[in-house]
C-alpha positions as YAML, in Angstrom:
chain: A
units: angstrom
residues:
- id: 1
  name: MET
  ca: [13.58, -15.27, 43.03]
- id: 2
  name: LEU
  ca: [13.75, -18.98, 43.73]
- id: 3
  name: ALA
  ca: [12.96, -19.53, 40.05]
- id: 4
  name: ILE
  ca: [16.67, -19.13, 39.33]
- id: 5
  name: VAL
  ca: [17.32, -22.06, 41.65]
- id: 6
  name: GLY
  ca: [14.68, -24.11, 39.85]
- id: 7
  name: ILE
  ca: [16.43, -23.53, 36.53]
- id: 8
  name: MET
  ca: [19.94, -24.28, 37.73]
- id: 9
  name: ALA
  ca: [19.23, -26.82, 40.48]
- id: 10
  name: THR
  ca: [18.39, -29.85, 38.36]
- id: 11
  name: GLY
  ca: [20.27, -32.09, 40.78]
- id: 12
  name: CYS
  ca: [17.82, -31.40, 43.59]
- id: 13
  name: GLN
  ca: [14.47, -32.11, 41.98]
- id: 14
  name: SER
  ca: [13.60, -34.70, 44.64]
- id: 15
  name: CYS
  ca: [14.51, -32.50, 47.61]
- id: 16
  name: LYS
  ca: [11.81, -32.07, 50.23]
- id: 17
  name: SER
  ca: [11.44, -28.59, 51.69]
- id: 18
  name: GLU
  ca: [11.93, -28.38, 55.44]
- id: 19
  name: ASN
  ca: [11.70, -24.66, 56.15]
- id: 20
  name: LYS
  ca: [12.08, -21.22, 54.67]
- id: 21
  name: GLN
  ca: [13.52, -18.29, 56.57]
- id: 22
  name: GLU
  ca: [13.49, -14.68, 55.44]
- id: 23
  name: VAL
  ca: [16.55, -12.91, 56.78]
- id: 24
  name: ASN
  ca: [16.52, -9.31, 57.98]
- id: 25
  name: ALA
  ca: [18.63, -7.46, 55.43]
- id: 26
  name: GLU
  ca: [20.26, -5.35, 58.14]
- id: 27
  name: ASP
  ca: [21.43, -8.52, 59.86]
- id: 28
  name: SER
  ca: [22.85, -9.95, 56.65]
- id: 29
  name: LEU
  ca: [24.01, -7.46, 54.01]
- id: 30
  name: LYS
  ca: [22.50, -4.78, 51.83]
- id: 31
  name: VAL
  ca: [20.60, -6.95, 49.38]
- id: 32
  name: SER
  ca: [19.70, -3.88, 47.32]
- id: 33
  name: GLU
  ca: [23.38, -3.74, 46.30]
- id: 34
  name: LEU
  ca: [23.95, -7.25, 45.01]
- id: 35
  name: VAL
  ca: [27.61, -8.21, 44.73]
- id: 36
  name: VAL
  ca: [28.24, -11.89, 44.03]
- id: 37
  name: GLU
  ca: [31.36, -12.17, 46.18]
- id: 38
  name: ASN
  ca: [29.67, -10.47, 49.15]
- id: 39
  name: THR
  ca: [26.76, -12.92, 49.10]
- id: 40
  name: ILE
  ca: [29.12, -15.90, 48.89]
- id: 41
  name: SER
  ca: [31.17, -14.61, 51.81]
- id: 42
  name: ALA
  ca: [28.08, -13.88, 53.93]
- id: 43
  name: ASP
  ca: [26.52, -17.25, 53.18]
- id: 44
  name: ARG
  ca: [29.70, -19.19, 53.85]
- id: 45
  name: GLN
  ca: [29.94, -17.46, 57.23]
- id: 46
  name: TYR
  ca: [26.29, -18.34, 57.88]
- id: 47
  name: MET
  ca: [26.94, -21.99, 57.01]
- id: 48
  name: TYR
  ca: [29.97, -22.13, 59.29]
- id: 49
  name: ASN
  ca: [28.14, -20.46, 62.16]
- id: 50
  name: ASN
  ca: [25.09, -22.72, 61.90]
- id: 51
  name: TYR
  ca: [26.43, -26.03, 60.61]
- id: 52
  name: GLY
  ca: [30.17, -26.01, 61.36]
- id: 53
  name: ASN
  ca: [33.11, -26.37, 59.02]
- id: 54
  name: ASP
  ca: [31.94, -29.56, 57.33]
- id: 55
  name: TYR
  ca: [29.63, -27.97, 54.76]
- id: 56
  name: ARG
  ca: [29.96, -27.98, 50.97]
- id: 57
  name: TRP
  ca: [29.54, -25.00, 48.65]
- id: 58
  name: TYR
  ca: [28.35, -26.26, 45.26]
- id: 59
  name: GLU
  ca: [26.96, -23.45, 43.12]
- id: 60
  name: THR
  ca: [26.36, -19.75, 42.80]
- id: 61
  name: CYS
  ca: [23.62, -18.77, 40.32]
- id: 62
  name: ILE
  ca: [23.35, -15.23, 38.96]
- id: 63
  name: LEU
  ca: [20.31, -13.76, 37.23]
- id: 64
  name: LEU
  ca: [21.11, -10.73, 35.07]
- id: 65
  name: LYS
  ca: [18.70, -7.89, 34.46]
- id: 66
  name: ASP
  ca: [19.15, -8.04, 30.67]
- id: 67
  name: TYR
  ca: [19.87, -10.67, 28.01]
- id: 68
  name: MET
  ca: [23.54, -11.05, 27.16]
- id: 69
  name: ASP
  ca: [23.01, -10.75, 23.40]
- id: 70
  name: GLU
  ca: [21.20, -7.42, 23.83]
- id: 71
  name: GLU
  ca: [22.09, -4.27, 25.76]
- id: 72
  name: CYS
  ca: [23.59, -5.88, 28.86]
- id: 73
  name: ASP
  ca: [25.94, -4.14, 31.28]
- id: 74
  name: GLY
  ca: [26.11, -6.97, 33.81]
- id: 75
  name: THR
  ca: [23.55, -5.55, 36.25]
- id: 76
  name: ILE
  ca: [22.43, -8.30, 38.61]
- id: 77
  name: GLU
  ca: [18.78, -8.94, 39.46]
- id: 78
  name: GLY
  ca: [19.18, -11.98, 41.71]
- id: 79
  name: ILE
  ca: [21.72, -14.38, 43.23]
- id: 80
  name: SER
  ca: [21.33, -17.87, 44.69]
- id: 81
  name: ASN
  ca: [24.01, -19.82, 46.58]
- id: 82
  name: ILE
  ca: [23.71, -23.57, 47.10]
- id: 83
  name: PHE
  ca: [25.24, -25.56, 49.95]
- id: 84
  name: GLN
  ca: [24.98, -29.00, 51.54]
- id: 85
  name: TYR
  ca: [25.56, -30.28, 55.07]
- id: 86
  name: ILE
  ca: [25.15, -33.55, 56.98]
- id: 87
  name: SER
  ca: [23.41, -33.93, 60.34]
- id: 88
  name: ASP
  ca: [22.34, -36.61, 62.83]
- id: 89
  name: ILE
  ca: [25.38, -38.73, 62.15]
- id: 90
  name: ASP
  ca: [25.62, -42.03, 63.98]
- id: 91
  name: SER
  ca: [27.15, -45.45, 63.32]
- id: 92
  name: THR
  ca: [24.42, -46.50, 60.92]
- id: 93
  name: SER
  ca: [22.91, -43.40, 59.29]
- id: 94
  name: PHE
  ca: [22.97, -39.66, 58.66]
- id: 95
  name: ASP
  ca: [20.76, -36.98, 57.14]
- id: 96
  name: VAL
  ca: [21.76, -34.80, 54.19]
- id: 97
  name: HIS
  ca: [20.37, -31.31, 53.65]
- id: 98
  name: VAL
  ca: [20.67, -28.75, 50.84]
- id: 99
  name: VAL
  ca: [20.59, -25.07, 51.80]
- id: 100
  name: LEU
  ca: [19.39, -22.59, 49.17]
- id: 101
  name: SER
  ca: [20.17, -18.92, 49.84]
- id: 102
  name: ALA
  ca: [18.33, -16.53, 47.51]
- id: 103
  name: TYR
  ca: [18.78, -12.77, 47.10]
- id: 104
  name: GLY
  ca: [16.48, -10.54, 45.04]
- id: 105
  name: ASN
  ca: [13.83, -7.82, 45.18]
- id: 106
  name: GLY
  ca: [15.43, -6.45, 48.34]
- id: 107
  name: LYS
  ca: [14.93, -9.75, 50.16]
- id: 108
  name: HIS
  ca: [17.14, -12.58, 51.34]
- id: 109
  name: VAL
  ca: [15.68, -16.03, 52.02]
- id: 110
  name: TYR
  ca: [17.25, -19.27, 53.28]
- id: 111
  name: GLU
  ca: [15.48, -22.53, 52.45]
- id: 112
  name: VAL
  ca: [16.56, -25.97, 53.69]
- id: 113
  name: LYS
  ca: [15.65, -29.13, 51.79]
- id: 114
  name: GLU
  ca: [16.27, -32.80, 52.47]
- id: 115
  name: GLY
  ca: [18.31, -34.52, 49.78]
- id: 116
  name: PHE
  ca: [21.66, -34.79, 48.03]
- id: 117
  name: TRP
  ca: [23.15, -32.28, 45.62]
- id: 118
  name: VAL
  ca: [24.63, -34.03, 42.58]
- id: 119
  name: GLY
  ca: [26.55, -33.07, 39.46]
- id: 120
  name: ASP
  ca: [29.07, -30.72, 41.08]
- id: 121
  name: SER
  ca: [32.26, -30.97, 43.09]
- id: 122
  name: PRO
  ca: [32.51, -28.69, 46.15]
- id: 123
  name: MET
  ca: [34.30, -25.36, 45.65]
- id: 124
  name: ASN
  ca: [35.23, -24.66, 49.30]
- id: 125
  name: ASP
  ca: [38.98, -24.91, 48.67]
- id: 126
  name: GLU
  ca: [39.13, -23.94, 44.99]
- id: 127
  name: ALA
  ca: [41.32, -21.05, 43.85]
- id: 128
  name: ILE
  ca: [38.66, -18.79, 42.36]
- id: 129
  name: LYS
  ca: [40.59, -15.72, 41.24]
- id: 130
  name: LEU
  ca: [38.08, -13.97, 38.99]
- id: 131
  name: THR
  ca: [35.17, -12.02, 40.39]
- id: 132
  name: PHE
  ca: [31.84, -12.26, 38.58]
- id: 133
  name: LYS
  ca: [32.39, -8.78, 37.15]
- id: 134
  name: GLN
  ca: [35.78, -9.80, 35.76]
- id: 135
  name: ALA
  ca: [34.30, -12.97, 34.27]
- id: 136
  name: PHE
  ca: [31.44, -11.02, 32.70]
- id: 137
  name: ASP
  ca: [33.91, -8.53, 31.17]
- id: 138
  name: ARG
  ca: [35.98, -11.42, 29.74]
- id: 139
  name: LEU
  ca: [32.82, -12.89, 28.27]
- id: 140
  name: MET
  ca: [31.69, -9.66, 26.62]
- id: 141
  name: GLN
  ca: [35.18, -8.96, 25.25]
- id: 142
  name: SER
  ca: [35.37, -12.38, 23.61]
- id: 143
  name: ASN
  ca: [34.51, -12.96, 19.94]
- id: 144
  name: PHE
  ca: [31.99, -15.69, 20.70]
- id: 145
  name: PRO
  ca: [28.32, -14.99, 19.93]
- id: 146
  name: LYS
  ca: [26.60, -14.23, 23.20]
- id: 147
  name: PRO
  ca: [23.78, -16.58, 24.26]
- id: 148
  name: HIS
  ca: [20.23, -15.28, 24.49]
- id: 149
  name: SER
  ca: [20.11, -15.74, 28.24]
- id: 150
  name: ARG
  ca: [20.15, -13.86, 31.53]
- id: 151
  name: HIS
  ca: [21.69, -16.72, 33.51]
- id: 152
  name: CYS
  ca: [25.15, -17.53, 34.80]
- id: 153
  name: VAL
  ca: [26.22, -20.25, 37.22]
- id: 154
  name: LEU
  ca: [29.57, -20.65, 38.98]
- id: 155
  name: ARG
  ca: [30.21, -24.37, 39.44]
- id: 156
  name: LYS
  ca: [32.82, -27.13, 39.26]
- id: 157
  name: GLU
  ca: [30.98, -29.68, 37.17]
- id: 158
  name: VAL
  ca: [31.66, -33.38, 37.63]
- id: 159
  name: GLY
  ca: [33.00, -34.87, 34.40]
- id: 160
  name: PRO
  ca: [35.74, -37.04, 32.91]
- id: 161
  name: VAL
  ca: [38.14, -34.06, 33.03]
- id: 162
  name: ASP
  ca: [39.02, -32.47, 36.38]
- id: 163
  name: ALA
  ca: [38.39, -28.91, 35.23]
- id: 164
  name: GLN
  ca: [38.60, -25.78, 37.34]
- id: 165
  name: PRO
  ca: [35.42, -23.97, 38.44]
- id: 166
  name: GLN
  ca: [33.72, -22.17, 35.58]
- id: 167
  name: TYR
  ca: [31.41, -19.21, 35.22]
- id: 168
  name: ILE
  ca: [28.91, -20.71, 32.78]
- id: 169
  name: PHE
  ca: [26.85, -18.14, 30.88]
- id: 170
  name: GLY
  ca: [23.83, -19.28, 28.90]
- id: 171
  name: ASN
  ca: [21.08, -21.89, 28.82]
- id: 172
  name: THR
  ca: [20.48, -25.45, 27.61]
- id: 173
  name: LYS
  ca: [20.91, -24.37, 23.98]
- id: 174
  name: ALA
  ca: [24.14, -22.37, 24.18]
- id: 175
  name: GLN
  ca: [26.81, -21.85, 26.83]
- id: 176
  name: LEU
  ca: [30.04, -19.93, 27.17]
- id: 177
  name: TYR
  ca: [32.56, -20.90, 29.85]
- id: 178
  name: VAL
  ca: [34.88, -18.51, 31.65]
- id: 179
  name: ASP
  ca: [37.54, -20.24, 33.74]
- id: 180
  name: ALA
  ca: [37.27, -18.83, 37.27]
- id: 181
  name: THR
  ca: [41.03, -19.20, 37.81]
- id: 182
  name: SER
  ca: [42.68, -18.46, 34.46]
- id: 183
  name: GLY
  ca: [40.01, -16.29, 32.81]
- id: 184
  name: ASP
  ca: [40.07, -18.35, 29.60]
- id: 185
  name: VAL
  ca: [36.85, -18.20, 27.57]
- id: 186
  name: THR
  ca: [35.56, -21.12, 25.50]
- id: 187
  name: ASP
  ca: [32.33, -22.48, 24.05]
- id: 188
  name: GLN
  ca: [33.35, -26.05, 24.96]
- id: 189
  name: ASN
  ca: [32.62, -27.56, 28.37]
- id: 190
  name: PRO
  ca: [36.08, -27.99, 30.01]
- id: 191
  name: ALA
  ca: [34.79, -30.83, 32.21]
- id: 192
  name: PHE
  ca: [33.99, -32.82, 29.04]
- id: 193
  name: LYS
  ca: [36.80, -31.59, 26.79]
- id: 194
  name: GLY
  ca: [37.45, -34.27, 24.18]
- id: 195
  name: PHE
  ca: [34.46, -36.34, 25.30]
- id: 196
  name: GLY
  ca: [31.64, -34.57, 23.47]
- id: 197
  name: LYS
  ca: [28.52, -33.43, 25.28]
- id: 198
  name: PRO
  ca: [27.64, -34.44, 28.86]
- id: 199
  name: LEU
  ca: [24.94, -37.08, 29.29]
- id: 200
  name: GLY
  ca: [21.52, -35.51, 29.05]
- id: 201
  name: GLU
  ca: [22.65, -32.88, 26.52]
- id: 202
  name: TRP
  ca: [22.66, -35.07, 23.42]
- id: 203
  name: PRO
  ca: [20.28, -34.01, 20.65]
...
């Protein structure tokens, strides 16, 4: 299940694992019934309870059961939520930790890593109005060719344009963006609108 994090979490390649904790499903939520918004809500409550209000929510990664350009009804196979918090703050230093929360195969695991998360702006206070299901429906109703991928990530990418959070469906070869506030669908990255491709994506 953590493979989905490995694909999406390119900003944390240097993170050092501190611990991994499997959570009792009955103490968390029914992981056999994966609903994106329920996992986000549960994990944000977990972060608040364990690390206080000064945490950052950076990404939610969704792994679909089927490829979007084939017979795909939006069934979810796995979800990962990514957070960051700071600890041991004093006048000269502090420690930064990334928390990975992964759901799949009837299990829920938290893993804490040392390191910074880069490439995204926090979404704690963003007006995310579309659920994943609504974003998926907008995607499938659009006239854009669907990418051969099972992946989606909800993120507010850092770029020259201050774009709203996007549900990004696809892979490194093809992406479709669904605005998490307006529901607009495009094949152009709103965070780099008018600036071409982000660094690292040039041919």
